[in-house]
N, C-alpha and C positions, 0 to 999 in steps of 0.2 A: 587704425587697428583693424577697420571694414576690410581695406584691401590686406592686410597680412592674414588675420584670423578667420573672416569670413569669405575670403578668397573672391569677391567682389570686382578683381580685375582681371578673371578666370577668364572672361569672356568681356566681347566690345560692350555688349550690352544683356545685361543678364536676365532682365525680366524683358526685354525687347521682342520677343516671340515665345510661342510656347516651345520650342523645340529643346532649347536648354534646361527648360524645369521639367521638362517633361522625361527628358534623358534622365538628370537626378533622379526623378520620382520613380523611372524603369529600374534602376540601378540599386533603389533603395527596397524597391519591391523585392526583386530579385535576391538580394541579400537577404533580407527579411525571411523568404521562403527556404531560402538554405536552412537557415538556422533552425527555423521551426520542424524542416524536414531530419533535421539531427535530431534533437530534443524527440520527436517521434519516433525515432527508429530506436531510441534509448529506453522507449516504455512511456513517454510521456514527461510531463514536469516534475513530479513526484520522484522517477527514478533518475531524472538527470540531476535533481537536487542529491540524490542518495548517493548517486555515482560521484559524485563532484564534478560534474562537467559545469555546471554555472559557475561555480568558484573557479574553476580552470580558466574557462574563459574570461570571466572578469581579470583575472591577475595576469592573464596575458594580456591583455587589451592594455591594463595599465601599463605594464612592463614597456609593451610596444612605444605605448604614448611618451611615456618619460625618455626613454631611449631618443626618440624624435626630438623632443626639444632639447636634450643635452646636447645634441648632434647638432642642432642647428636646423636639421630639416623641417621640423614643425615651429613656425615662430608665434611667440606667446609675447602680445607688445605688454610691456611691464616687467618682463621677466628674463625672455633669454634675449629682447631688441630694444 
């Protein structure tokens, strides 16, 4: 389960040095700021909700996730593997 869903085998030693963890953290921060900037460009959180941006993002992410599960690209132990 850890191998397939958490990606623990994607690197030789995921916790044996801070580079891997720092790289993941940097990527997460970059993507979070991009999303925050998109919401700000719409006029803030209330405007983003009123323009259905938030719902659209949730629906898109859910659809993409389901496609990945059904195609086998994303492994969910006990569901598709």
